[in-house]
KOLPA-315323 format. One record per residue (C-alpha): x, y, z; chain; residue in three letters. Coordinates in steps of 0.05 Angstrom, whole numbers, plus 5000, padded with zeros to 4 digits. Example, Ala and Ser with C-alpha at 12.3 -4.5 7.8 and 13.67 -1.06 7.14 Angstrom:
% KOLPA-315323
<site><east>5246</east><north>4910</north><up>5156</up><unit>A</unit><code>ala</code></site>
<site><east>5273</east><north>4979</north><up>5143</up><unit>A</unit><code>ser</code></site>
END
This chain:
% KOLPA-315323
<site><east>1066</east><north>2919</north><up>3228</up><unit>A</unit><code>met</code></site>
<site><east>1042</east><north>2863</north><up>3267</up><unit>A</unit><code>pro</code></site>
<site><east>0991</east><north>2824</north><up>3219</up><unit>A</unit><code>ser</code></site>
<site><east>0914</east><north>2829</north><up>3247</up><unit>A</unit><code>thr</code></site>
<site><east>0901</east><north>2764</north><up>3222</up><unit>A</unit><code>glu</code></site>
<site><east>0880</east><north>2715</north><up>3274</up><unit>A</unit><code>thr</code></site>
<site><east>0908</east><north>2640</north><up>3275</up><unit>A</unit><code>glu</code></site>
<site><east>0839</east><north>2608</north><up>3250</up><unit>A</unit><code>asn</code></site>
<site><east>0841</east><north>2654</north><up>3186</up><unit>A</unit><code>glu</code></site>
<site><east>0922</east><north>2643</north><up>3176</up><unit>A</unit><code>phe</code></site>
<site><east>0919</east><north>2570</north><up>3177</up><unit>A</unit><code>trp</code></site>
<site><east>0848</east><north>2568</north><up>3142</up><unit>A</unit><code>ser</code></site>
<site><east>0874</east><north>2522</north><up>3073</up><unit>A</unit><code>gly</code></site>
<site><east>0929</east><north>2497</north><up>3105</up><unit>A</unit><code>ile</code></site>
<site><east>0930</east><north>2430</north><up>3109</up><unit>A</unit><code>pro</code></site>
<site><east>0963</east><north>2402</north><up>3178</up><unit>A</unit><code>glu</code></site>
<site><east>1011</east><north>2360</north><up>3137</up><unit>A</unit><code>glu</code></site>
<site><east>1037</east><north>2422</north><up>3115</up><unit>A</unit><code>lys</code></site>
<site><east>1060</east><north>2466</north><up>3167</up><unit>A</unit><code>arg</code></site>
<site><east>1124</east><north>2471</north><up>3191</up><unit>A</unit><code>pro</code></site>
<site><east>1131</east><north>2435</north><up>3256</up><unit>A</unit><code>arg</code></site>
<site><east>1198</east><north>2467</north><up>3278</up><unit>A</unit><code>his</code></site>
<site><east>1226</east><north>2521</north><up>3255</up><unit>A</unit><code>ile</code></site>
<site><east>1292</east><north>2555</north><up>3252</up><unit>A</unit><code>ala</code></site>
<site><east>1317</east><north>2623</north><up>3248</up><unit>A</unit><code>met</code></site>
<site><east>1388</east><north>2657</north><up>3230</up><unit>A</unit><code>ile</code></site>
<site><east>1388</east><north>2728</north><up>3256</up><unit>A</unit><code>met</code></site>
<site><east>1422</east><north>2763</north><up>3207</up><unit>A</unit><code>asp</code></site>
<site><east>1439</east><north>2843</north><up>3202</up><unit>A</unit><code>gly</code></site>
<site><east>1439</east><north>2875</north><up>3267</up><unit>A</unit><code>asn</code></site>
<site><east>1495</east><north>2911</north><up>3259</up><unit>A</unit><code>gly</code></site>
<site><east>1480</east><north>2935</north><up>3188</up><unit>A</unit><code>arg</code></site>
<site><east>1418</east><north>2957</north><up>3210</up><unit>A</unit><code>trp</code></site>
<site><east>1440</east><north>3005</north><up>3258</up><unit>A</unit><code>ala</code></site>
<site><east>1499</east><north>3025</north><up>3215</up><unit>A</unit><code>gln</code></site>
<site><east>1463</east><north>3049</north><up>3157</up><unit>A</unit><code>glu</code></site>
<site><east>1415</east><north>3089</north><up>3215</up><unit>A</unit><code>arg</code></site>
<site><east>1494</east><north>3118</north><up>3237</up><unit>A</unit><code>ser</code></site>
<site><east>1485</east><north>3086</north><up>3305</up><unit>A</unit><code>gln</code></site>
<site><east>1530</east><north>3044</north><up>3340</up><unit>A</unit><code>pro</code></site>
<site><east>1528</east><north>2965</north><up>3324</up><unit>A</unit><code>arg</code></site>
<site><east>1499</east><north>2947</north><up>3395</up><unit>A</unit><code>val</code></site>
<site><east>1433</east><north>2990</north><up>3387</up><unit>A</unit><code>lys</code></site>
<site><east>1420</east><north>2933</north><up>3323</up><unit>A</unit><code>gly</code></site>
<site><east>1428</east><north>2884</north><up>3381</up><unit>A</unit><code>his</code></site>
<site><east>1380</east><north>2911</north><up>3426</up><unit>A</unit><code>gln</code></site>
<site><east>1329</east><north>2923</north><up>3365</up><unit>A</unit><code>gln</code></site>
<site><east>1343</east><north>2853</north><up>3349</up><unit>A</unit><code>gly</code></site>
<site><east>1325</east><north>2834</north><up>3419</up><unit>A</unit><code>ala</code></site>
<site><east>1263</east><north>2858</north><up>3415</up><unit>A</unit><code>glu</code></site>
<site><east>1246</east><north>2829</north><up>3337</up><unit>A</unit><code>thr</code></site>
<site><east>1258</east><north>2752</north><up>3386</up><unit>A</unit><code>val</code></site>
<site><east>1202</east><north>2777</north><up>3428</up><unit>A</unit><code>arg</code></site>
<site><east>1154</east><north>2787</north><up>3380</up><unit>A</unit><code>val</code></site>
<site><east>1163</east><north>2726</north><up>3342</up><unit>A</unit><code>ile</code></site>
<site><east>1175</east><north>2681</north><up>3399</up><unit>A</unit><code>thr</code></site>
<site><east>1109</east><north>2705</north><up>3411</up><unit>A</unit><code>glu</code></site>
<site><east>1074</east><north>2695</north><up>3344</up><unit>A</unit><code>glu</code></site>
<site><east>1105</east><north>2630</north><up>3333</up><unit>A</unit><code>cys</code></site>
<site><east>1068</east><north>2613</north><up>3409</up><unit>A</unit><code>ala</code></site>
<site><east>1007</east><north>2640</north><up>3384</up><unit>A</unit><code>arg</code></site>
<site><east>1015</east><north>2600</north><up>3308</up><unit>A</unit><code>leu</code></site>
<site><east>1016</east><north>2532</north><up>3343</up><unit>A</unit><code>gly</code></site>
<site><east>1089</east><north>2525</north><up>3323</up><unit>A</unit><code>ile</code></site>
<site><east>1115</east><north>2468</north><up>3356</up><unit>A</unit><code>glu</code></site>
<site><east>1189</east><north>2494</north><up>3365</up><unit>A</unit><code>gln</code></site>
<site><east>1235</east><north>2556</north><up>3345</up><unit>A</unit><code>leu</code></site>
<site><east>1301</east><north>2554</north><up>3352</up><unit>A</unit><code>thr</code></site>
<site><east>1342</east><north>2617</north><up>3335</up><unit>A</unit><code>leu</code></site>
<site><east>1416</east><north>2625</north><up>3327</up><unit>A</unit><code>tyr</code></site>
<site><east>1438</east><north>2679</north><up>3384</up><unit>A</unit><code>cys</code></site>
<site><east>1516</east><north>2667</north><up>3380</up><unit>A</unit><code>leu</code></site>
<site><east>1560</east><north>2626</north><up>3340</up><unit>A</unit><code>ser</code></site>
<site><east>1625</east><north>2601</north><up>3365</up><unit>A</unit><code>ser</code></site>
<site><east>1662</east><north>2645</north><up>3302</up><unit>A</unit><code>glu</code></site>
<site><east>1625</east><north>2703</north><up>3338</up><unit>A</unit><code>asn</code></site>
<site><east>1681</east><north>2699</north><up>3393</up><unit>A</unit><code>trp</code></site>
<site><east>1723</east><north>2744</north><up>3325</up><unit>A</unit><code>lys</code></site>
<site><east>1684</east><north>2812</north><up>3342</up><unit>A</unit><code>arg</code></site>
<site><east>1714</east><north>2865</north><up>3381</up><unit>A</unit><code>pro</code></site>
<site><east>1714</east><north>2858</north><up>3451</up><unit>A</unit><code>glu</code></site>
<site><east>1658</east><north>2915</north><up>3481</up><unit>A</unit><code>leu</code></site>
<site><east>1623</east><north>2884</north><up>3424</up><unit>A</unit><code>glu</code></site>
<site><east>1620</east><north>2823</north><up>3461</up><unit>A</unit><code>leu</code></site>
<site><east>1614</east><north>2853</north><up>3526</up><unit>A</unit><code>glu</code></site>
<site><east>1544</east><north>2872</north><up>3504</up><unit>A</unit><code>phe</code></site>
<site><east>1526</east><north>2813</north><up>3478</up><unit>A</unit><code>leu</code></site>
<site><east>1534</east><north>2776</north><up>3540</up><unit>A</unit><code>met</code></site>
<site><east>1504</east><north>2832</north><up>3583</up><unit>A</unit><code>his</code></site>
<site><east>1448</east><north>2830</north><up>3528</up><unit>A</unit><code>leu</code></site>
<site><east>1442</east><north>2772</north><up>3527</up><unit>A</unit><code>leu</code></site>
<site><east>1433</east><north>2764</north><up>3610</up><unit>A</unit><code>thr</code></site>
<site><east>1390</east><north>2814</north><up>3608</up><unit>A</unit><code>glu</code></site>
<site><east>1336</east><north>2777</north><up>3562</up><unit>A</unit><code>tyr</code></site>
<site><east>1339</east><north>2714</north><up>3596</up><unit>A</unit><code>leu</code></site>
<site><east>1324</east><north>2753</north><up>3661</up><unit>A</unit><code>val</code></site>
<site><east>1271</east><north>2784</north><up>3636</up><unit>A</unit><code>asn</code></site>
<site><east>1236</east><north>2744</north><up>3582</up><unit>A</unit><code>glu</code></site>
<site><east>1218</east><north>2685</north><up>3644</up><unit>A</unit><code>arg</code></site>
<site><east>1151</east><north>2722</north><up>3656</up><unit>A</unit><code>glu</code></site>
<site><east>1142</east><north>2722</north><up>3573</up><unit>A</unit><code>thr</code></site>
<site><east>1157</east><north>2650</north><up>3562</up><unit>A</unit><code>leu</code></site>
<site><east>1115</east><north>2623</north><up>3629</up><unit>A</unit><code>asn</code></site>
<site><east>1059</east><north>2673</north><up>3604</up><unit>A</unit><code>lys</code></site>
<site><east>1055</east><north>2639</north><up>3531</up><unit>A</unit><code>asn</code></site>
<site><east>1076</east><north>2567</north><up>3562</up><unit>A</unit><code>asn</code></site>
<site><east>1139</east><north>2562</north><up>3524</up><unit>A</unit><code>ile</code></site>
<site><east>1192</east><north>2520</north><up>3546</up><unit>A</unit><code>arg</code></site>
<site><east>1262</east><north>2537</north><up>3549</up><unit>A</unit><code>leu</code></site>
<site><east>1326</east><north>2508</north><up>3518</up><unit>A</unit><code>gln</code></site>
<site><east>1391</east><north>2519</north><up>3502</up><unit>A</unit><code>ile</code></site>
<site><east>1448</east><north>2485</north><up>3458</up><unit>A</unit><code>ile</code></site>
<site><east>1521</east><north>2501</north><up>3445</up><unit>A</unit><code>gly</code></site>
<site><east>1581</east><north>2493</north><up>3480</up><unit>A</unit><code>arg</code></site>
<site><east>1589</east><north>2535</north><up>3543</up><unit>A</unit><code>arg</code></site>
<site><east>1668</east><north>2532</north><up>3563</up><unit>A</unit><code>asp</code></site>
<site><east>1668</east><north>2603</north><up>3534</up><unit>A</unit><code>arg</code></site>
<site><east>1612</east><north>2627</north><up>3574</up><unit>A</unit><code>ile</code></site>
<site><east>1618</east><north>2669</north><up>3642</up><unit>A</unit><code>arg</code></site>
<site><east>1593</east><north>2625</north><up>3703</up><unit>A</unit><code>pro</code></site>
<site><east>1545</east><north>2683</north><up>3722</up><unit>A</unit><code>glu</code></site>
<site><east>1511</east><north>2676</north><up>3651</up><unit>A</unit><code>val</code></site>
<site><east>1501</east><north>2602</north><up>3648</up><unit>A</unit><code>gln</code></site>
<site><east>1474</east><north>2611</north><up>3717</up><unit>A</unit><code>ala</code></site>
<site><east>1420</east><north>2657</north><up>3683</up><unit>A</unit><code>glu</code></site>
<site><east>1410</east><north>2593</north><up>3627</up><unit>A</unit><code>met</code></site>
<site><east>1396</east><north>2549</north><up>3686</up><unit>A</unit><code>asp</code></site>
<site><east>1356</east><north>2592</north><up>3718</up><unit>A</unit><code>arg</code></site>
<site><east>1305</east><north>2600</north><up>3654</up><unit>A</unit><code>ser</code></site>
<site><east>1307</east><north>2537</north><up>3640</up><unit>A</unit><code>ile</code></site>
<site><east>1294</east><north>2503</north><up>3707</up><unit>A</unit><code>glu</code></site>
<site><east>1236</east><north>2560</north><up>3717</up><unit>A</unit><code>leu</code></site>
<site><east>1206</east><north>2541</north><up>3646</up><unit>A</unit><code>thr</code></site>
<site><east>1214</east><north>2465</north><up>3651</up><unit>A</unit><code>ser</code></site>
<site><east>1146</east><north>2448</north><up>3673</up><unit>A</unit><code>gln</code></site>
<site><east>1109</east><north>2495</north><up>3608</up><unit>A</unit><code>asn</code></site>
<site><east>1077</east><north>2444</north><up>3556</up><unit>A</unit><code>thr</code></site>
<site><east>1073</east><north>2494</north><up>3495</up><unit>A</unit><code>gly</code></site>
<site><east>1126</east><north>2506</north><up>3440</up><unit>A</unit><code>pro</code></site>
<site><east>1198</east><north>2497</north><up>3452</up><unit>A</unit><code>thr</code></site>
<site><east>1256</east><north>2559</north><up>3444</up><unit>A</unit><code>leu</code></site>
<site><east>1308</east><north>2535</north><up>3433</up><unit>A</unit><code>cys</code></site>
<site><east>1369</east><north>2584</north><up>3435</up><unit>A</unit><code>leu</code></site>
<site><east>1436</east><north>2564</north><up>3402</up><unit>A</unit><code>ala</code></site>
<site><east>1490</east><north>2603</north><up>3445</up><unit>A</unit><code>ile</code></site>
<site><east>1568</east><north>2586</north><up>3436</up><unit>A</unit><code>asn</code></site>
<site><east>1545</east><north>2546</north><up>3383</up><unit>A</unit><code>tyr</code></site>
<site><east>1572</east><north>2514</north><up>3315</up><unit>A</unit><code>gly</code></site>
<site><east>1555</east><north>2459</north><up>3276</up><unit>A</unit><code>gly</code></site>
<site><east>1616</east><north>2426</north><up>3260</up><unit>A</unit><code>arg</code></site>
<site><east>1632</east><north>2423</north><up>3344</up><unit>A</unit><code>ala</code></site>
<site><east>1564</east><north>2392</north><up>3353</up><unit>A</unit><code>glu</code></site>
<site><east>1581</east><north>2339</north><up>3305</up><unit>A</unit><code>ile</code></site>
<site><east>1655</east><north>2326</north><up>3338</up><unit>A</unit><code>val</code></site>
<site><east>1618</east><north>2333</north><up>3407</up><unit>A</unit><code>asp</code></site>
<site><east>1571</east><north>2275</north><up>3378</up><unit>A</unit><code>ala</code></site>
<site><east>1630</east><north>2235</north><up>3357</up><unit>A</unit><code>ile</code></site>
<site><east>1675</east><north>2245</north><up>3419</up><unit>A</unit><code>arg</code></site>
<site><east>1612</east><north>2223</north><up>3461</up><unit>A</unit><code>ser</code></site>
<site><east>1600</east><north>2150</north><up>3414</up><unit>A</unit><code>ile</code></site>
<site><east>1670</east><north>2143</north><up>3419</up><unit>A</unit><code>ser</code></site>
<site><east>1669</east><north>2134</north><up>3489</up><unit>A</unit><code>gln</code></site>
<site><east>1619</east><north>2089</north><up>3488</up><unit>A</unit><code>arg</code></site>
<site><east>1649</east><north>2041</north><up>3440</up><unit>A</unit><code>val</code></site>
<site><east>1721</east><north>2045</north><up>3496</up><unit>A</unit><code>lys</code></site>
<site><east>1674</east><north>2043</north><up>3552</up><unit>A</unit><code>asp</code></site>
<site><east>1616</east><north>1998</north><up>3539</up><unit>A</unit><code>glu</code></site>
<site><east>1644</east><north>1956</north><up>3486</up><unit>A</unit><code>gly</code></site>
<site><east>1595</east><north>1987</north><up>3441</up><unit>A</unit><code>leu</code></site>
<site><east>1594</east><north>1952</north><up>3375</up><unit>A</unit><code>glu</code></site>
<site><east>1618</east><north>1999</north><up>3318</up><unit>A</unit><code>val</code></site>
<site><east>1555</east><north>1970</north><up>3270</up><unit>A</unit><code>asp</code></site>
<site><east>1509</east><north>1993</north><up>3316</up><unit>A</unit><code>ala</code></site>
<site><east>1535</east><north>2055</north><up>3310</up><unit>A</unit><code>ile</code></site>
<site><east>1471</east><north>2088</north><up>3255</up><unit>A</unit><code>asp</code></site>
<site><east>1448</east><north>2162</north><up>3241</up><unit>A</unit><code>glu</code></site>
<site><east>1396</east><north>2146</north><up>3301</up><unit>A</unit><code>gln</code></site>
<site><east>1447</east><north>2143</north><up>3347</up><unit>A</unit><code>met</code></site>
<site><east>1495</east><north>2203</north><up>3319</up><unit>A</unit><code>val</code></site>
<site><east>1424</east><north>2242</north><up>3325</up><unit>A</unit><code>ser</code></site>
<site><east>1407</east><north>2223</north><up>3397</up><unit>A</unit><code>glu</code></site>
<site><east>1487</east><north>2251</north><up>3422</up><unit>A</unit><code>his</code></site>
<site><east>1482</east><north>2311</north><up>3387</up><unit>A</unit><code>leu</code></site>
<site><east>1460</east><north>2381</north><up>3423</up><unit>A</unit><code>tyr</code></site>
<site><east>1383</east><north>2368</north><up>3401</up><unit>A</unit><code>thr</code></site>
<site><east>1370</east><north>2302</north><up>3422</up><unit>A</unit><code>ala</code></site>
<site><east>1289</east><north>2285</north><up>3432</up><unit>A</unit><code>gly</code></site>
<site><east>1285</east><north>2354</north><up>3385</up><unit>A</unit><code>met</code></site>
<site><east>1259</east><north>2341</north><up>3319</up><unit>A</unit><code>ser</code></site>
<site><east>1290</east><north>2362</north><up>3262</up><unit>A</unit><code>asp</code></site>
<site><east>1272</east><north>2433</north><up>3228</up><unit>A</unit><code>pro</code></site>
<site><east>1224</east><north>2443</north><up>3184</up><unit>A</unit><code>asp</code></site>
<site><east>1242</east><north>2511</north><up>3147</up><unit>A</unit><code>leu</code></site>
<site><east>1299</east><north>2554</north><up>3168</up><unit>A</unit><code>met</code></site>
<site><east>1288</east><north>2623</north><up>3153</up><unit>A</unit><code>ile</code></site>
<site><east>1345</east><north>2676</north><up>3150</up><unit>A</unit><code>arg</code></site>
<site><east>1351</east><north>2745</north><up>3144</up><unit>A</unit><code>thr</code></site>
<site><east>1403</east><north>2809</north><up>3110</up><unit>A</unit><code>ala</code></site>
<site><east>1397</east><north>2763</north><up>3044</up><unit>A</unit><code>gly</code></site>
<site><east>1463</east><north>2714</north><up>3055</up><unit>A</unit><code>glu</code></site>
<site><east>1452</east><north>2651</north><up>3017</up><unit>A</unit><code>met</code></site>
<site><east>1493</east><north>2614</north><up>3071</up><unit>A</unit><code>arg</code></site>
<site><east>1482</east><north>2565</north><up>3133</up><unit>A</unit><code>ile</code></site>
<site><east>1535</east><north>2583</north><up>3168</up><unit>A</unit><code>ser</code></site>
<site><east>1557</east><north>2531</north><up>3211</up><unit>A</unit><code>asn</code></site>
<site><east>1483</east><north>2524</north><up>3236</up><unit>A</unit><code>tyr</code></site>
<site><east>1455</east><north>2449</north><up>3247</up><unit>A</unit><code>leu</code></site>
<site><east>1491</east><north>2424</north><up>3192</up><unit>A</unit><code>leu</code></site>
<site><east>1466</east><north>2350</north><up>3211</up><unit>A</unit><code>trp</code></site>
<site><east>1393</east><north>2369</north><up>3226</up><unit>A</unit><code>gln</code></site>
<site><east>1373</east><north>2418</north><up>3174</up><unit>A</unit><code>leu</code></site>
<site><east>1396</east><north>2367</north><up>3118</up><unit>A</unit><code>ser</code></site>
<site><east>1321</east><north>2371</north><up>3094</up><unit>A</unit><code>tyr</code></site>
<site><east>1298</east><north>2436</north><up>3119</up><unit>A</unit><code>ala</code></site>
<site><east>1276</east><north>2486</north><up>3071</up><unit>A</unit><code>glu</code></site>
<site><east>1309</east><north>2545</north><up>3061</up><unit>A</unit><code>leu</code></site>
<site><east>1270</east><north>2616</north><up>3064</up><unit>A</unit><code>trp</code></site>
<site><east>1313</east><north>2678</north><up>3051</up><unit>A</unit><code>val</code></site>
<site><east>1293</east><north>2754</north><up>3060</up><unit>A</unit><code>thr</code></site>
<site><east>1334</east><north>2814</north><up>3043</up><unit>A</unit><code>gln</code></site>
<site><east>1306</east><north>2853</north><up>3103</up><unit>A</unit><code>lys</code></site>
<site><east>1355</east><north>2857</north><up>3160</up><unit>A</unit><code>tyr</code></site>
<site><east>1338</east><north>2827</north><up>3232</up><unit>A</unit><code>trp</code></site>
<site><east>1306</east><north>2883</north><up>3270</up><unit>A</unit><code>pro</code></site>
<site><east>1261</east><north>2893</north><up>3214</up><unit>A</unit><code>glu</code></site>
<site><east>1233</east><north>2825</north><up>3203</up><unit>A</unit><code>phe</code></site>
<site><east>1167</east><north>2820</north><up>3234</up><unit>A</unit><code>asp</code></site>
<site><east>1104</east><north>2771</north><up>3241</up><unit>A</unit><code>thr</code></site>
<site><east>1077</east><north>2796</north><up>3169</up><unit>A</unit><code>asp</code></site>
<site><east>1146</east><north>2772</north><up>3148</up><unit>A</unit><code>asp</code></site>
<site><east>1145</east><north>2705</north><up>3193</up><unit>A</unit><code>leu</code></site>
<site><east>1075</east><north>2689</north><up>3156</up><unit>A</unit><code>arg</code></site>
<site><east>1096</east><north>2696</north><up>3086</up><unit>A</unit><code>thr</code></site>
<site><east>1159</east><north>2647</north><up>3101</up><unit>A</unit><code>ala</code></site>
<site><east>1107</east><north>2600</north><up>3128</up><unit>A</unit><code>ile</code></site>
<site><east>1058</east><north>2605</north><up>3067</up><unit>A</unit><code>arg</code></site>
<site><east>1116</east><north>2594</north><up>3011</up><unit>A</unit><code>asp</code></site>
<site><east>1137</east><north>2544</north><up>3057</up><unit>A</unit><code>tyr</code></site>
<site><east>1071</east><north>2501</north><up>3058</up><unit>A</unit><code>ala</code></site>
<site><east>1069</east><north>2507</north><up>2977</up><unit>A</unit><code>lys</code></site>
<site><east>1129</east><north>2468</north><up>2974</up><unit>A</unit><code>arg</code></site>
<site><east>1140</east><north>2400</north><up>2955</up><unit>A</unit><code>lys</code></site>
<site><east>1189</east><north>2362</north><up>3012</up><unit>A</unit><code>arg</code></site>
<site><east>1217</east><north>2300</north><up>2977</up><unit>A</unit><code>arg</code></site>
<site><east>1264</east><north>2283</north><up>3023</up><unit>A</unit><code>phe</code></site>
<site><east>1312</east><north>2253</north><up>2966</up><unit>A</unit><code>gly</code></site>
<site><east>1253</east><north>2215</north><up>2927</up><unit>A</unit><code>gly</code></site>
<site><east>1196</east><north>2231</north><up>2876</up><unit>A</unit><code>leu</code></site>
<site><east>1132</east><north>2250</north><up>2892</up><unit>A</unit><code>asn</code></site>
<site><east>1077</east><north>2198</north><up>2862</up><unit>A</unit><code>arg</code></site>
<site><east>1060</east><north>2245</north><up>2804</up><unit>A</unit><code>asn</code></site>
<site><east>1142</east><north>2244</north><up>2782</up><unit>A</unit><code>glu</code></site>
<site><east>1151</east><north>2171</north><up>2795</up><unit>A</unit><code>gln</code></site>
<site><east>1173</east><north>2146</north><up>2723</up><unit>A</unit><code>glu</code></site>
<site><east>1122</east><north>2090</north><up>2690</up><unit>A</unit><code>pro</code></site>
<site><east>1143</east><north>2024</north><up>2695</up><unit>A</unit><code>ser</code></site>
<site><east>1155</east><north>1984</north><up>2641</up><unit>A</unit><code>cys</code></site>
END
């Protein structure tokens, strides 16, 4: 059920510094949602696509700067061929049908992941949607498609190694900033909050570098059931947490001798 709370009402009492700029999500449970209702797994994916639209629009309404969604992992290719065929069809349909919604909400689309297993016609629609939303100045919607966190780090290492070979880049010049600049997410902020549905307590090879200091929030709800109230609950919970980034808060500092 959509929240009736206005944006101003929602953010009232939550300081600017306590608001997540970037939310990442693992959208888990489409198949299980369908199977528990004696429906084929593809019905869960269809309903999950509807949830993507609802949550994307809500994040835009709340002023979240970026939403990154784990759409297809590099491990998902192990699934049955018919399910993969449907996922590719659903992805193509989404890319075409959601262009108007993205532009209406001033959302810029980005896509991360390897393209080697994505069909050329799907890649063409990916590029078209990116192009048609490239002038939007509002939030970013980033879709992780054929994505794996380990593969991303390997690709970054390869890219940096090539610079060492071709440009004479000094090894000592390689630091965390340089690695970040060679990841698929170069130029994007790291996620502040990572939401996972369906109750699984793992990050599943997702944004391994970028999630280093993200706050995690897990719900037992399957992705097709996830709604705007759940999103707002997660954000409120995030706002109550104390982010230390490996250090201590001021009131936790040990007294000096």
